[in-house]
Backbone as CSV, one residue per row, in Angstrom:
resi,resn,N_x,N_y,N_z,CA_x,CA_y,CA_z,C_x,C_y,C_z
1,UNK,-65.792,34.239,57.755,-65.731,33.733,56.258,-64.751,32.685,56.158
2,UNK,-65.073,31.608,55.404,-64.224,30.701,55.223,-64.444,30.077,53.683
3,UNK,-63.390,29.903,52.950,-63.564,29.354,51.679,-62.282,29.774,50.561
4,UNK,-62.539,29.447,49.437,-61.450,29.720,48.501,-62.231,30.641,47.399
5,UNK,-61.557,31.454,46.718,-61.680,32.069,45.527,-60.763,32.146,44.512
6,UNK,-60.975,31.956,43.438,-60.018,31.814,42.209,-60.199,33.088,41.213
7,UNK,-59.128,33.653,41.219,-59.076,34.893,40.479,-58.305,34.806,39.061
8,UNK,-58.668,35.497,38.025,-57.838,35.497,36.925,-56.960,36.833,36.940
9,UNK,-55.733,36.727,37.322,-54.935,37.798,37.834,-54.437,38.609,36.463
10,UNK,-54.740,39.801,36.209,-54.239,40.537,35.104,-52.879,40.803,35.168
11,UNK,-52.302,41.279,34.037,-50.953,41.585,33.957,-50.523,43.102,34.554
12,UNK,-49.701,42.896,35.379,-49.402,44.280,36.158,-49.415,44.108,37.833
13,UNK,-50.601,44.043,38.382,-50.538,43.705,39.775,-49.577,42.478,40.440
14,UNK,-49.283,42.797,41.561,-48.449,41.616,42.305,-49.617,40.745,42.831
15,UNK,-49.125,39.444,43.229,-50.046,38.648,43.849,-50.576,39.006,45.179
16,UNK,-49.510,39.780,46.129,-49.942,40.282,47.279,-50.958,41.446,47.227
17,UNK,-50.973,42.294,46.172,-52.042,43.216,45.917,-53.370,42.530,45.661
18,UNK,-53.306,41.395,45.128,-54.639,40.620,45.054,-55.101,40.134,46.371
19,UNK,-54.413,39.566,47.094,-54.636,39.237,48.291,-55.163,40.452,49.223
20,UNK,-54.567,41.456,49.201,-55.021,42.686,49.992,-56.456,43.158,49.669
21,UNK,-56.467,43.246,48.261,-57.942,43.538,47.803,-58.809,42.519,48.113
22,UNK,-58.780,41.227,48.015,-59.759,40.385,48.520,-59.959,40.401,50.058
23,UNK,-58.763,40.721,50.842,-58.945,40.902,52.220,-59.985,41.980,52.625
24,UNK,-59.731,43.126,51.847,-60.774,44.176,52.164,-62.213,43.730,51.716
25,UNK,-62.304,43.110,50.670,-63.680,42.688,50.289,-64.267,41.627,51.027
26,UNK,-63.398,41.028,51.907,-64.005,40.095,52.914,-63.921,40.540,54.300
27,UNK,-64.131,41.956,54.593,-64.048,42.648,55.762,-62.932,42.198,56.647
28,UNK,-61.618,42.253,55.986,-60.438,42.036,56.625,-60.238,40.708,57.193
29,UNK,-60.890,39.622,56.629,-60.752,38.319,56.987,-59.434,37.882,56.640
30,UNK,-58.730,37.156,57.358,-57.332,36.562,57.025,-57.416,35.984,55.544
31,UNK,-56.323,36.288,54.680,-56.444,35.794,53.286,-54.999,35.483,52.886
32,UNK,-54.735,34.581,52.075,-53.523,34.177,51.487,-53.568,33.505,50.241
33,UNK,-52.394,33.407,49.261,-52.490,32.944,48.032,-51.836,31.477,48.079
34,UNK,-52.141,30.570,47.240,-51.592,29.436,47.059,-50.665,29.283,45.832
35,UNK,-49.601,30.226,46.066,-48.675,30.427,44.913,-48.598,31.595,44.109
36,UNK,-47.456,32.233,44.252,-47.469,33.615,43.618,-47.352,33.521,42.122
37,UNK,-47.844,34.661,41.584,-47.671,34.929,39.957,-46.916,36.079,39.956
38,UNK,-45.884,36.295,39.249,-45.126,37.380,38.864,-46.013,38.554,38.379
39,UNK,-45.818,39.852,38.573,-46.429,40.952,38.049,-46.955,40.790,36.464
40,UNK,-45.938,40.382,35.797,-46.146,40.304,34.106,-46.848,38.955,33.865
41,UNK,-47.079,38.060,34.781,-47.918,36.875,34.356,-49.387,37.137,34.746
42,UNK,-50.072,36.398,34.140,-51.551,36.397,34.282,-52.186,35.155,34.575
43,UNK,-53.466,35.101,34.963,-54.058,33.714,35.047,-54.606,33.245,36.602
44,UNK,-54.703,32.038,36.653,-55.076,31.377,38.018,-54.386,31.731,39.090
45,UNK,-55.049,32.391,40.063,-54.569,32.726,41.433,-55.460,32.380,42.376
46,UNK,-55.273,31.375,43.066,-56.053,30.677,44.221,-55.893,31.433,45.590
47,UNK,-57.004,31.956,46.119,-56.798,32.730,47.405,-57.666,31.897,48.484
48,UNK,-56.976,31.540,49.606,-57.805,30.855,50.810,-58.001,32.140,51.625
49,UNK,-59.325,31.950,52.255,-59.931,33.033,53.152,-60.217,32.364,54.385
50,UNK,-60.006,32.983,55.435,-60.324,32.367,56.937,-59.685,31.108,57.282
51,UNK,-60.258,30.125,57.625,-59.585,28.853,58.041,-58.938,28.163,56.839
52,UNK,-59.620,28.526,55.679,-58.728,27.830,54.439,-57.527,28.251,54.158
53,UNK,-56.835,29.190,54.967,-55.433,29.760,54.765,-54.716,28.637,55.306
54,UNK,-55.203,27.744,56.084,-54.266,26.445,56.697,-54.180,25.650,55.723
55,UNK,-55.147,25.606,54.592,-54.782,24.571,53.584,-54.070,25.102,52.395
56,UNK,-53.419,26.242,52.588,-52.750,26.820,51.405,-51.498,26.018,50.877
57,UNK,-50.788,25.360,51.978,-49.712,24.520,51.557,-50.124,23.341,50.608
58,UNK,-51.410,22.730,51.029,-51.823,21.549,50.339,-52.158,22.075,48.879
59,UNK,-52.751,23.266,48.569,-53.132,23.674,47.414,-51.790,24.059,46.493
60,UNK,-50.820,24.575,47.161,-49.518,24.874,46.444,-48.873,23.822,45.828
61,UNK,-48.950,22.391,46.436,-48.346,21.194,46.219,-48.933,20.637,45.029
62,UNK,-50.124,21.147,44.546,-50.763,20.519,43.218,-50.015,20.927,41.992
63,UNK,-50.407,20.162,41.052,-49.898,20.433,39.649,-50.260,21.720,39.108
64,UNK,-49.597,22.394,38.229,-49.843,23.624,37.483,-49.924,23.646,36.097
65,UNK,-50.644,24.154,35.437,-50.805,24.309,34.045,-50.440,25.780,33.506
66,UNK,-49.639,25.910,32.449,-49.130,27.203,32.036,-49.209,27.259,30.486
67,UNK,-49.301,28.453,29.997,-49.239,28.708,28.638,-48.251,29.909,28.406
68,UNK,-47.131,29.679,27.547,-46.406,30.875,27.521,-45.813,31.111,26.022
69,UNK,-45.561,32.411,25.734,-45.108,32.808,24.634,-43.655,33.151,24.567
70,UNK,-42.713,32.317,24.174,-41.236,32.822,24.274,-40.613,33.318,23.041
71,UNK,-39.890,34.485,23.183,-39.241,35.140,22.037,-37.797,34.613,22.019
72,UNK,-37.549,34.054,20.822,-36.119,33.302,20.676,-35.038,34.157,20.115
73,UNK,-35.436,35.465,19.918,-34.515,36.328,19.221,-33.625,37.224,20.168
74,UNK,-33.926,37.117,21.573,-33.109,37.912,22.421,-33.167,37.159,23.810
75,UNK,-32.437,38.010,24.832,-32.317,37.500,26.075,-32.681,38.726,27.072
76,UNK,-33.050,38.432,28.235,-33.090,39.539,29.166,-32.743,38.954,30.681
77,UNK,-32.446,39.951,31.481,-31.779,39.366,32.956,-32.670,38.570,33.539
78,UNK,-34.027,38.895,33.514,-34.903,38.122,34.212,-35.800,37.136,33.497
79,UNK,-35.377,36.910,32.079,-36.027,36.104,31.258,-37.415,36.417,30.970
80,UNK,-37.705,37.576,31.153,-39.134,38.054,30.806,-38.965,39.502,30.296
81,UNK,-40.189,40.249,30.007,-40.051,41.546,29.535,-39.902,42.762,30.442
82,UNK,-39.492,42.367,31.727,-39.230,43.298,32.667,-38.046,44.358,32.442
83,UNK,-37.233,43.815,31.545,-36.059,44.724,31.067,-35.838,44.525,29.566
84,UNK,-35.241,45.335,28.943,-35.172,45.474,27.479,-34.402,44.374,27.112
85,UNK,-34.713,43.743,26.008,-33.972,42.518,25.475,-32.766,42.875,24.792
86,UNK,-32.015,41.956,25.009,-30.448,42.077,24.080,-30.684,41.112,22.986
87,UNK,-30.669,41.712,21.762,-30.764,40.704,20.639,-29.606,39.709,20.491
88,UNK,-29.962,38.431,20.072,-28.976,37.486,19.940,-28.496,37.266,18.591
89,UNK,-27.385,37.030,18.230,-27.147,36.623,16.785,-27.204,35.180,16.603
90,UNK,-28.400,34.755,15.958,-28.761,33.475,15.792,-28.114,32.946,14.482
91,UNK,-27.142,31.886,14.380,-26.552,31.481,13.307,-27.603,30.950,12.326
92,UNK,-28.537,30.123,12.830,-29.546,29.378,12.038,-30.834,29.441,12.645
93,UNK,-31.912,29.969,11.961,-33.219,30.060,12.531,-33.698,28.591,12.568
94,UNK,-34.085,28.127,13.734,-34.595,26.698,13.909,-35.871,26.460,13.110
95,UNK,-35.966,25.388,12.550,-37.206,24.788,11.883,-38.308,24.601,13.058
96,UNK,-39.447,24.196,12.470,-40.507,23.751,13.414,-40.192,22.470,14.191
97,UNK,-39.653,21.681,13.213,-39.299,20.243,13.931,-38.122,20.169,14.859
98,UNK,-37.190,21.294,14.735,-36.240,21.572,15.516,-36.712,21.941,16.890
99,UNK,-37.637,22.882,16.853,-38.339,23.545,17.970,-39.082,22.499,18.771
100,UNK,-39.751,21.619,18.016,-40.617,20.610,18.585,-39.613,19.490,19.402
101,UNK,-38.602,19.173,18.684,-37.599,18.191,19.388,-36.972,18.870,20.702
102,UNK,-36.662,20.114,20.692,-36.068,20.858,21.707,-36.885,20.845,22.718
103,UNK,-38.176,21.271,22.503,-39.132,21.321,23.655,-39.345,20.065,24.339
104,UNK,-39.376,19.070,23.441,-39.663,17.512,24.092,-38.546,17.223,25.085
105,UNK,-37.385,17.819,25.008,-36.264,17.345,26.012,-36.588,17.868,27.251
106,UNK,-37.454,18.608,27.451,-37.920,19.088,28.873,-39.215,18.409,29.493
107,UNK,-39.390,17.344,28.898,-40.512,16.435,29.498,-39.880,15.410,30.391
108,UNK,-40.608,15.266,31.574,-40.019,14.221,32.575,-39.416,15.092,33.614
109,UNK,-38.638,14.341,34.509,-37.835,15.043,35.555,-36.447,15.566,34.938
110,UNK,-36.514,16.871,35.343,-35.389,17.510,34.655,-34.637,18.550,35.794
111,UNK,-33.369,18.908,35.686,-32.589,19.767,36.575,-32.796,21.100,36.011
112,UNK,-33.355,22.050,36.827,-33.751,23.340,36.400,-33.249,24.375,37.481
113,UNK,-32.287,25.326,36.869,-31.761,26.393,37.878,-33.054,27.479,37.841
114,UNK,-33.378,27.930,39.140,-34.306,29.001,39.154,-33.773,30.320,38.424
115,UNK,-34.581,31.148,37.828,-34.207,32.544,37.420,-33.537,33.310,38.413
116,UNK,-32.684,34.256,37.907,-31.968,35.108,38.882,-32.902,35.964,39.577
117,UNK,-33.854,36.329,38.954,-34.863,37.202,39.486,-36.056,36.387,39.943
118,UNK,-35.768,35.589,41.023,-36.772,34.669,41.676,-36.970,35.038,43.179
119,UNK,-37.932,34.400,43.858,-37.928,34.671,45.200,-37.291,33.519,46.152
120,UNK,-36.377,32.785,45.330,-35.595,31.819,46.047,-34.575,32.565,46.909
121,UNK,-34.329,32.274,48.132,-33.416,32.938,48.997,-32.099,32.602,48.942
122,UNK,-31.225,33.696,48.831,-29.819,33.356,48.789,-29.228,34.235,49.932
123,UNK,-28.653,33.447,50.977,-27.932,34.187,52.067,-28.772,34.769,52.800
124,UNK,-30.112,34.373,52.880,-31.239,34.986,53.674,-31.889,35.999,53.062
125,UNK,-31.552,36.355,51.760,-32.267,37.490,51.092,-32.874,36.798,49.816
126,UNK,-34.020,37.423,49.187,-34.687,36.999,48.121,-33.647,37.262,46.896
127,UNK,-33.645,36.217,45.987,-32.730,36.324,44.766,-32.950,37.606,44.065
128,UNK,-34.041,38.017,43.828,-34.452,39.067,42.928,-34.148,40.442,43.606
129,UNK,-34.012,40.523,45.042,-33.495,41.676,45.709,-32.028,41.817,45.561
130,UNK,-31.347,40.573,45.447,-29.964,40.696,45.562,-29.601,41.005,43.917
131,UNK,-30.145,40.510,43.010,-29.998,40.720,41.523,-30.162,42.133,41.239
132,UNK,-31.182,42.764,41.680,-31.512,44.266,41.433,-30.320,45.029,42.015
133,UNK,-29.559,44.697,42.747,-28.515,45.623,43.311,-27.228,45.566,42.278
134,UNK,-27.408,44.616,41.290,-26.325,44.548,40.346,-25.433,43.420,40.650
135,UNK,-25.694,42.695,41.934,-24.645,41.548,42.250,-25.256,40.188,41.548
136,UNK,-24.229,39.492,40.711,-24.623,38.250,40.057,-25.096,37.237,41.090
137,UNK,-26.054,36.574,40.604,-26.665,35.464,41.553,-26.712,34.345,40.757
138,UNK,-25.876,33.203,41.414,-26.011,31.978,40.871,-26.848,30.890,41.746
139,UNK,-27.940,30.430,41.165,-28.779,29.635,41.910,-28.538,28.022,41.520
140,UNK,-28.456,27.130,42.278,-28.196,25.741,41.785,-29.417,25.076,41.287
141,UNK,-29.302,24.271,40.275,-30.315,23.451,39.659,-31.096,22.653,40.844
142,UNK,-32.153,22.421,40.641,-33.062,21.397,41.333,-33.878,20.614,40.396
143,UNK,-34.264,19.560,40.864,-35.078,18.458,40.203,-36.494,19.107,40.258
144,UNK,-36.999,19.130,39.004,-38.526,19.392,38.769,-39.154,18.571,37.907
145,UNK,-40.381,18.398,37.809,-41.176,17.455,37.037,-41.989,18.136,36.044
146,UNK,-41.933,17.757,34.928,-42.929,18.256,33.669,-43.707,17.217,33.266
147,UNK,-44.887,17.037,33.546,-45.808,16.072,33.004,-45.900,16.117,31.550
148,UNK,-46.233,17.144,31.062,-46.508,17.346,29.633,-46.042,18.630,29.173
149,UNK,-45.558,18.746,27.899,-45.118,19.992,27.280,-45.403,19.952,25.782
150,UNK,-45.877,20.795,25.219,-46.225,20.796,23.800,-46.068,22.308,23.143
151,UNK,-45.597,22.139,21.946,-45.614,23.473,20.987,-47.048,23.668,20.521
152,UNK,-47.537,24.721,20.804,-48.922,25.168,20.065,-48.800,26.044,18.794
153,UNK,-47.919,26.551,18.795,-47.536,27.610,17.459,-46.139,28.038,17.548
154,UNK,-45.877,28.002,16.359,-44.287,28.490,16.114,-44.211,29.459,14.870
155,UNK,-43.935,30.653,14.989,-43.429,31.500,13.751,-42.277,32.452,14.350
156,UNK,-41.177,32.240,13.728,-39.986,32.978,14.100,-40.507,34.477,14.351
157,UNK,-39.975,34.957,15.408,-39.020,34.406,16.624,-39.859,33.951,17.856
158,UNK,-41.150,33.714,17.902,-41.887,33.300,18.963,-42.378,31.945,18.872
159,UNK,-42.451,31.271,19.998,-43.215,29.952,20.073,-44.033,29.819,21.279
160,UNK,-45.132,29.552,21.128,-46.176,29.308,22.195,-46.181,27.764,22.746
161,UNK,-46.033,27.701,24.017,-46.051,26.268,24.588,-46.871,26.357,25.585
162,UNK,-47.465,24.956,25.697,-48.338,24.693,26.822,-47.459,23.540,27.825
163,UNK,-47.790,23.908,29.079,-47.054,23.137,29.981,-47.946,22.517,31.227
164,UNK,-47.781,21.332,31.454,-48.243,20.909,32.803,-47.271,20.272,33.617
165,UNK,-47.073,20.867,34.904,-45.815,20.516,35.598,-46.353,20.368,37.112
166,UNK,-45.319,19.993,37.967,-45.465,19.776,39.361,-44.873,21.199,39.864
167,UNK,-45.004,21.219,41.426,-44.673,22.523,42.042,-43.061,22.556,41.693
168,UNK,-42.723,23.896,41.801,-41.397,24.375,41.665,-40.700,24.575,40.289
169,UNK,-41.652,24.417,39.258,-41.111,24.760,37.924,-41.206,26.046,37.531
170,UNK,-40.080,26.647,36.920,-40.181,28.167,36.505,-40.252,28.211,35.093
171,UNK,-41.283,28.933,34.567,-41.523,28.987,33.214,-40.417,29.944,32.572
172,UNK,-40.064,31.056,33.206,-39.071,31.755,32.810,-37.660,30.910,32.549
173,UNK,-37.437,30.014,33.499,-36.134,29.366,33.208,-36.299,28.476,32.207
174,UNK,-37.415,28.003,31.664,-37.579,27.146,30.461,-37.391,28.041,29.285
175,UNK,-37.760,29.325,29.218,-37.281,30.147,28.079,-35.880,30.180,27.959
176,UNK,-35.135,30.543,28.984,-33.705,30.386,28.999,-32.935,29.148,28.623
177,UNK,-33.507,28.358,29.096,-32.921,26.837,28.833,-33.222,26.331,27.448
178,UNK,-34.445,26.663,26.883,-34.924,26.368,25.303,-33.944,27.027,24.462
179,UNK,-33.657,28.254,24.814,-32.617,29.184,24.067,-31.433,28.511,23.929
180,UNK,-30.805,27.950,25.058,-29.522,27.291,24.991,-29.582,26.009,24.230
181,UNK,-30.737,25.203,24.404,-30.792,23.952,23.630,-30.794,24.289,22.177
182,UNK,-31.576,25.321,21.597,-31.672,25.599,20.153,-30.516,26.494,19.710
183,UNK,-29.701,27.224,20.533,-28.732,28.114,20.079,-29.256,29.374,19.718
184,UNK,-30.257,29.815,20.350,-30.959,31.022,20.310,-30.999,31.908,21.411
185,UNK,-31.682,33.063,21.370,-32.186,33.731,22.836,-33.291,32.884,23.327
186,UNK,-33.801,33.646,24.351,-35.059,32.942,25.048,-35.534,33.742,26.136
187,UNK,-36.687,34.308,25.934,-37.332,35.119,26.996,-38.870,35.195,26.948
188,UNK,-39.491,35.197,27.943,-41.006,34.997,27.997,-41.651,36.458,27.660
189,UNK,-42.481,36.498,26.683,-43.182,37.667,26.440,-44.557,37.669,27.173
190,UNK,-44.948,36.342,27.473,-46.122,36.241,28.098,-46.087,35.163,29.036
191,UNK,-46.710,34.955,30.139,-47.026,33.735,31.050,-48.331,33.714,31.510
192,UNK,-48.897,32.783,31.158,-50.354,32.597,31.591,-50.541,31.313,32.545
193,UNK,-50.867,31.336,33.679,-51.176,30.117,34.514,-52.683,29.665,34.298
194,UNK,-52.846,28.366,33.679,-54.112,28.069,33.305,-54.840,27.147,34.316
195,UNK,-54.020,26.670,35.238,-54.598,25.793,36.293,-53.714,25.697,37.477
196,UNK,-54.185,25.643,38.778,-53.613,25.211,39.915,-54.272,23.903,40.418
197,UNK,-53.719,22.884,40.357,-54.482,21.587,40.596,-55.869,21.637,39.913
198,UNK,-57.087,21.417,40.505,-58.320,21.375,40.037,-58.927,22.879,39.636
199,UNK,-58.219,23.812,40.026,-58.757,25.190,40.068,-58.202,25.843,38.534
200,UNK,-59.195,26.030,37.566,-58.940,26.444,36.194,-59.362,27.866,36.103
201,UNK,-59.175,28.313,34.894,-59.632,29.665,34.430,-61.065,29.772,34.343
202,UNK,-61.699,28.419,34.028,-63.115,28.454,33.651,-63.938,28.894,35.111
203,UNK,-63.340,28.679,36.159,-63.955,29.028,37.443,-63.322,30.373,38.159
204,UNK,-62.604,30.949,37.320,-61.864,32.184,38.011,-62.791,33.577,37.681
205,UNK,-62.641,34.408,38.635,-63.296,35.605,38.712,-62.494,36.627,37.849
206,UNK,-63.092,37.406,36.876,-62.535,38.725,36.472,-62.743,39.575,37.388
207,UNK,-61.613,40.351,37.665,-61.453,41.509,38.567,-62.761,42.508,38.482
208,UNK,-63.123,42.876,37.221,-64.287,43.771,37.103,-65.733,43.298,37.441
209,UNK,-65.630,41.855,37.716,-66.939,41.244,38.008,-67.024,41.105,39.411
210,UNK,-65.967,41.312,40.340,-66.158,41.290,41.751,-67.057,42.313,42.348
211,UNK,-67.855,41.828,43.070,-68.808,42.731,44.103,-67.749,43.531,44.972
212,UNK,-68.519,44.629,45.424,-67.653,45.483,46.407,-67.225,44.731,47.635
213,UNK,-68.222,43.897,48.089,-67.858,42.851,49.219,-68.343,41.531,48.801
214,UNK,-67.626,40.627,49.289,-67.777,39.241,49.019,-68.502,38.722,50.125
215,UNK,-69.470,37.596,49.849,-70.005,36.861,50.945,-69.545,35.477,50.701
216,UNK,-70.107,34.569,51.663,-69.637,33.226,51.498,-70.294,32.501,50.375
217,UNK,-71.277,32.950,49.850,-71.825,32.408,48.594,-71.013,32.819,47.441
218,UNK,-70.086,33.708,47.344,-69.254,34.002,46.389,-68.110,33.074,46.474
219,UNK,-67.898,32.231,47.353,-66.504,31.508,47.600,-66.967,30.124,47.292
220,UNK,-65.849,29.408,47.044,-65.990,27.717,46.994,-65.886,27.454,48.538
221,UNK,-66.656,26.689,49.068,-66.783,26.052,50.276,-65.798,25.189,50.597
222,UNK,-65.185,24.970,51.949,-64.343,23.914,52.300,-64.660,22.460,51.588
223,UNK,-65.860,22.283,51.692,-66.497,20.890,50.984,-66.276,20.766,49.609
224,UNK,-66.482,22.069,49.024,-66.318,22.004,47.485,-65.029,21.747,47.173
225,UNK,-64.116,22.529,47.888,-62.565,22.352,47.724,-62.027,21.037,47.955
226,UNK,-62.505,20.448,49.056,-62.055,18.953,49.295,-62.540,18.179,48.220
227,UNK,-63.726,18.210,47.702,-64.281,17.580,46.615,-63.553,17.640,45.406
228,UNK,-63.111,18.865,45.019,-62.449,19.059,43.755,-61.130,18.494,43.927
229,UNK,-60.352,18.599,45.183,-59.143,18.042,45.260,-59.069,16.413,45.139
230,UNK,-60.100,15.829,45.650,-60.456,14.324,45.542,-60.539,13.792,44.094
231,UNK,-61.124,14.540,43.293,-61.388,13.993,41.881,-60.139,13.840,40.994
């Protein structure tokens, strides 16, 4: 079997658990993913099967789309809901115009430090593994590209933001950095990936709709994938 399948990953499972599930459904054919999603994140997860695993690097290099809900009233260690939030004393609740202005500063090429609880390697170990031992992890900022970023809804303390970005952008870091810009807290209540390159939620399988075993008819063919990447 050779092809690509797009899943709408639910909240909870790891990306590797999705890979293992699809591998079983493809009679143990080699399977890999084109960019991980945190367990608490949902949305587009692109999996390559068979010879298409060799194309995963190309698929990872594509632009991404996200929608996130950020809570500005507190902070957490991993900038998401994995740990209990610590409330921040906010001197002045920002107005909608201040939120929009603050969010706009993240458009374009920006320097962004990965979150402490990320898969970036520190001294040969994943940062999140080091962080969970209680050791402080400092990760250097790196240049990332944000093509477009917009406020969809704001009602204190939460703001919903849509993002179109290049590879390497961390939504959880946006929550942290936006809080610093606004003088508030900032952690993600939800992260939903809406697109990986040309692969969107509209073409994603819901897990409950997957058959017990997949056939090549259930997959995007290598030719279909090539066509999508060219458009």
